[in-house]
N, C-alpha and C positions, 0 to 999 in steps of 0.2 A: 753650199756644199761640199762637205767632203767625203769620199769615197775608199772604203777598204775594201780588201776582197779575201775569204776566204777560202783559203786553197786546198782544196781537193778534189782534184780532176775532174771528171763530169760532174761532180754533185756541188762543185765551186760554185758562189755566188755572191753577188754584192751587199756590202753596208753603208747607206748611203744617211747621212749625219749633217744637219742642218736645220736653219727656219722654215716654216711655209710649207712644208714637205708634202702634209695632210692634202692638199689641193693639186698634187702635182700628180693626178693619173696617168700622168703620161711614161711616171717611172715603172706603174701597175701593168697598166694593159697590156704589153706584148708579153707579159709571161701568163698571161691569162689564156690556156691553150684550145679556151674552147669560148671563149668568149662570156665567162659562167663563173662566178663568185658566190660564197655565202661567208658574208661580215659575221664575226664572233666577237661579241663583245659582251659588259656588263651592265647593268642600271646605274653606274655612278657615271663610267665614259660615256656611253651613248647621248645622253643628253647634251654634252659639250664639244665630241669628237664626229659622230656619226655622220653628220648634215656633212660636213666639210668634205671627209672621205670618201662620200657619195656619190657627190656632186664632183667632186677630181674625177670621178671613174664615170663617168658620164650615165647619159642614156645608150650609148652601146654595148652598155655590160650589161647582161642582165645579174641583177642582185638579189637574194637574198639575206636575211638578216635572222639572227638567234640572240636575243637578250639576255643573260646570263645574272641570278646574282650577284652579289658582291662579296667578296671574303675567302681566307682560304679553308676553310669549315666548307664551302662548296665544292672545293677541287677533290672530285671524287667519282667513281663511278658512274652513281646514280643523274650528275647532271651530266656527265658525256651523253647518257640517252637523250635529252634534250637537244643536243645538236646533229646526233644519228635519227632521231624522227625528223628534223627539219628536212635534210638532206635526202630522204626518203620521200616524204611527204610531197619534195617539191621535184624528185626523181632527179635529182643529180647523179653525171655519172664518171666515172673512171678518170674523166678529161677537167672536171669542176675542178677549182680553186678555195680553198678557203683562206681567209683573213683574219689574220688575231688582229684583234683592236683591243688595247688594253695592257695591263701589267701583266705581273710573273705566271698568276694563276691562271688566265683566260691564255698567254701564249704559250705554256706547257698542256693544256686542255685541250686545246687546239690541234697544235701538235699529235698528242695523242689520237685523237679523232683523225686526223690527216693519214696519219702513221697507220691505221688500222682499217679504214671505211675502206669499203669493195679490195683490201690487201694494200692499200695506199695511192694517196690523191696529193697532187701539190698542195704548200700553203705559204702564206707569207706571212711576215713579222711586223705590226706596227705598234713598236710600242712605246704606251705611255707614261710609264714610269721611270724614274733612272736607275732601279736596278734591272728593269724589263732591258733596259738601253745598252746598260755593260755586262749583260752578263746573262740572263735567261733566257733573252731572246736570241743570241747567239748560240751555234753549236751544236743543237740539234737533239739536244736533250730533252723529251718529252715527257710529261707522265700526270700521274694523279698518285693520293693518296689511301691510305690505309690507315684505322682509327690503332692499327699496332705499329704503324714506320710511316716514316714521309717517301713519296717520291719512289713507294716499293713495289709500282706497279707502273710502267712505262715502256717505251723502245726510242732508239736513234731515229731520228727520221729529220734530214737537214730543209731547211727552209729554201724557197726559191729567191727571198729577198729579205733583208733586213731595212725598212723605213724608217729613221728613228730621226721624230720631230721633235725638236729640244724646246718648238713654243710649248707643248703639253707640260714641261715643268711648270710653266707659271703658275699652274690649279694646282699643284701637287700640295698635298697638307706636309706640315713640317716635319711630323714622326717620318710619313714616305720618303720625304727627303734623306732623312738621316739612315731611312734602310737601304738604300741606295747607295747613301757614300759608306757604308759598310764596305758592299762591293769593292767599291773602287781602291778603299782601303787593302784589301783583300791582295790585289796586281801587285800592289807595292810592296808587301810583305813576303810574296813568294817568290818574285823572279826581278824585281825592278828598283832596287835601294836607291837611286837619281828620283826617282818618280813620289816614293816615301816623304822625303827629304822635299819634293817639292809642294806635296801635301801638307808638311809641318808647315810648310812659309804660305799656302794660300787656302787653310782650311776656313777662317774665315769669310775670305771671298765663297768659297764653296755654299756655304752653311747661309751664306746672303742671295745667293743665286745669280753673281755675277756672270754674264753670259760667257766671255772670254774663258775663266776660269772653269766653267763648267764645260765647253767646249773643249776644250784641250785635256778634262780629265775623261771624257766621254772618251774622247779618240784615243788616248794612250790605253784605256781600261779595254777598249775593243781592238786594241792591237796587242794587247799579249793574248786576250782570249783566242783571238784568229791563230794565232803563232801555235798556241797550247793544241789547241783542236787540230790544228792543220798535223803537227807529228803527232798526235795520237786520238785519233777521232772515235773510238769506242770503248775509251778509258782503261784499254790493257797498260798502261804504265801512268808515265808522264802527265798524264789529263787528270788523275786524280790529286794533283796539289790544288787544283782548281775549288777543292773542298776545303779549304784551310776553315778551321772553325766550325764547319758543317754539322763533324759528330755529334759535340755537343750542342751543337743550335736546335739541329733534328729531336736531341730529346727531349730538349726549353720547349719547342711546338707542339710533339708528341703530348707531353705532357698536360699542357696548356689546352688539350683539345685543338688545335689549329685556331684559338680563336681571340684569345687574349693579347698575343706577341706577333708583331711581324714579322717577316721570316731574315730580313736586314739585322733587325732589331737583337734575333736567335744568333742569329750568324757574327755580330760583332761582341757579345759577349762570349762567344766559342774560341771567337780569335785572340780573346785576351784569355780564355782559361789554356790555348793552346798554350801560350806564349809565356802563361805560366807553367805550365808543365815542361815546357824547352828550357825552364831556367832552373826549375827544379835537378832537370837531366844534367845541367852542366853544358846545354848547346848553348843558349840565349843568355848572353852577360847582363848585369842590373841594368847597367845603363838603356841598354835596345829594352828590355822588359819596359822601364819606363816611359822611353820614348814610344810604345806601342798604348800603354795604359793611357796617357797624356791626349794620344790623338782622337783614338776612340772618346773620351771623354769630351775633346771639343767638337765631335762630329755628332752631341747631344743624343749618346747611344747607352745602353743600361750597360750596368760593371757587372753585374751580381744576377744570376737565374733567380726564378721565383722562389721565396722563401720557405716556401713550404716542402723545395724538392729535397732529397736527403739523396748522399751517394749511392748507396742501392738502388734508390732509382733509377740515377745517371746509368748506371752499369747495366741495370735491366734493360734499359731503353738504348743504349749505346750498340748493346751487343747484337741487335736488328740493324745492322749497316750496312748500304751495298759493297763497302770496302772490307768486311768482314773473309776472310779466307780458313777455312779449315777450322773454323768455330775460334781463330785467333780474331781478337782486334786489331784492326790496322788505325792508325793515327797519323793526321797532314800535322807536320811539329815543324819547327824553325833551329837552324842551328845557325840562324844569322838574319837581319833584315835584307830580303832581298834573295833569301834562300829555303826554301822549303824543302820538306822531304815526306815520303809516305812509310811509313815502317810500321813492323808490328815488334820491333826488337827492341825493346825499353824495358825500365825497371817497371813494374807494376807498383811499387812505390809510391813513386814520383807520380803517378797516377791518383791511389791514395790520397796522401798528402792534396794535390792539385784541387779534388774534391772536397776535402775535409777545408780547404782554404772557405771554397767561393759559399759552399753549406753551411758554414757556423752559421 
C-alpha cells in the first residue's frame, strides 16, 4: 500500500492506493465517529465488491446500504432523494459517515448528499474505477447534473479518506478503462511533461492493465491532483487547470443526455479539441499537437464529437460553464505539454476554426 496526503490543514486526509484494500476495515473504522455508516453503491458494483467492504468493516459497525441505478443519467437530484430517504428512515444523525463505493457518479452524488444532510456529515471515498481513483474521488468536488449543464449543482466537501483498491480495475470494461486513462493523460498535459513522456512509453502496458504501470500512473496522477488541490481548494485560480478538455467534453455529455458517452471519453475528445485550439492560437506547435492526438488514439478514446453536433450547439452549451465569468467563456488551453493556462483572452476565430474542424 502507498499513502499520499491531501494537505488541507484540519481537513487533510490520506489517499491509500494498493491491492486488497477493500477488506481492510481497520483503515476505515477509526474514522467512523459513531460507529455508523451508510454505504452508497450501485447495482453494477454491489454484487462485485459490497460483500468484501461490509465483511472488512465487521459487526462492530452498524451498516446500512442503498443501491442506486447505474449510469451518468442517474446523477441527479431525484437519485439523491433515495439516499436522503434511507438516512432519515434509519435515523442517521450528524455523526454518521457515508461511504461511496463505486465510480465517479456514486462518489460525486454521495459527497453531495454528505455535504447537505443535516448541513454536513463525514464521507469516505472507495473508488472502483480508474477515473474515480485518479480524479473524481480526490479534491472534494461533489455534485449532480442538471439537464442544461453538467455538475452545475454541488458543493466542496472533502472526504475523510480515499481508499483506492486497484484490484477493482480487473472487472472494469475496456471503455471504462480508456475513460480513466483520459484523466491520467490530463495530468501529464497540465503539469508534468515527463509523465506525459512516460505515458507515451507505457500506454500499451496501461491498456493491457499491467499492475506496475497502473500503480505508477495512479500514484503520479493522485500526486499531481493533491498538489493542485492543496494550492487552491475551492478553484479560485490554479485548480481550474484540472478542467482541461472538460468545457468541450461537458458540452458533448449534455448534448447526448449523459447517456451514450462516458465522462472520460468526452474529456478525451475535449482535450484534443483544446490542443487543436491551442495550435490555432500558435501556443502549441504541430509536433506537440500530434503527440497529444497519437496518445489519445492509443488509449482507445474517441477523437471526434457526435456527428450531429454543430458549432452553434457547442457554443450554446459551453456558455453554461462554471469557469465562465461576467458572460465570458474561459477555457483551459495548452502553452506546451505540461503547461496549461486558464484564459478568456483568446482569439474567437481560433475557437470557431476548431469547432469547424471537429464538426464538419
